[in-house]
C-alpha positions, 0 to 999 in steps of 0.5 A: 524532522518534516521539511516542507516545501511551500507553494500549492505543490508543498507536501511535507518530506523526509528520508528514512535516515531523519528517522532512528529506530530508538527515537522511535521506539520512545515515541511509541511508548509515549504515545501508547501506540501499536504497530502492525506490518501489513504484507498482502501476498499472492504467489510470493514465495520466493520473496515474502520469507526474506521480507518477513524475516527481516522485518521480525529480526531488525523490528520485533525482536533486536529493537521491539518497535512492531507489535505484529507482523501480519501476512494477508495471503490472497489464495497463493497456490506456491506456499506462500503462507508458509513460508511467510509462516515459518519467517515468523509472520501471523498468516491469515488467507484473506477469503477466511477473513469475515467469510459472512462479508464475502470475498473479492480478489485482490490487494486491496481487498487483502488490505481491507480484510487485515483491518478486521484481524490487526491490532495496531494503531499505526498500520505499515503496509509493504509488498512482499515481493521485494528484492531491494529494501530494508526494514528501514521501509518500515522505521522510515514511514513511522516517522512522521505518524509518531511524530506528528498526530496531524499526520494521517498517511505517510507515502513512500517513495524510492529509486525503482531499479530495473533489473535485467539478468540480476544487475540494477540496469536503471533506476527508471520505473513505475510506468503506471505512475509516470503515465497514469497516476501522476498525470491524472493528479496534475489534471484534477488534483494538483494540489497532490502534484507534489506526491512522488509515487503516488501508487508506492506498495509502501505506506503508512496509515493511522486505523481511524483512516482507514476504518473510514474509508472506501476501499477498492479491492484491487490496486486502485487502493492506493491512489484511492486512499490518497485522493480521498485522504486529501479530500476529507482531511487536506494536503497537510494530513500527507506526508512522504518520506524518501526509502532509498531504492526499491527493487521488484519484478516488473510486469508487462505492458499488456498486464499493466493495462488491467491496472491502468484501466482501474486506476482510471475508473477509481479517479473517474469516481473521485471527480468532481461531479462524477457519479460511479466509475464511468465505465460500462463493463468491468471487462477489459478487451485488448486487440492482439496482432494476430486478430483475436482479443484477450478479455481481461477482467477490471476489479471495480468493486469498493469496500465500504468503510470497515469500521462499522463492520469491525468486530472485537478481533478475537472474535474475528479470527 
């Protein structure tokens, strides 16, 4: 079911319509796989309950395809954990998972910590702040993993809908994607230029892959996983799926600058011949119009591969 674009931009591409739930259930039974959906969350009380409830209702109860839905709560202060738990998720506080390994703030940290408390052979990561989405996000990402054992990583892509006053006004989104991530890939990893949304928060992977990779603790986790998978396993290990449309809250430009700085450091560390992130400090200084400065923390910590550190699931819990 994976269409291939030939040439140096080849990336295996499909659409979520290609992957029916019943076909996926049969493929899962044949493979003997377990599926974990992981939702990293911080202060997303307004949306996380609906995301969890939709997945649980459609893919756990109605058509049992997903074995566990786990929300990794990153120090939320707004009731995110309670909302997720009431909707049917297993909720774990990131800081309380393997405290012997310490804790860091960030999305990548939540994903890395999830490897210590989930049991799925196939992992699907979904953002907690989604407002326009559907359970087909999960089935679409599982499709290539269940269809082809050579596929190790699946990236989602979609129309990213900007919202103003509750109305969808544009499908132009992903400012950091278009202005930072894709140009960097085009320049240094041109084989990955066909990956439409390398920073997509909806993606799937096989556990052995994730447990073998070094994981940035912040927003660099997605692009690092993409680059490292390509470097180790080649382009044939990567697929992408059109998930339709997606809407979520968008950050202001000066907040996105921190994400951009982290992506620059993460990719710089992975450039051929590079040693380390190539930055002098983990603080981004932003000059303000009134002559002052904003100092913003840039997460530069990377976690080692989780596989050698992983305990028995019950012990980790």
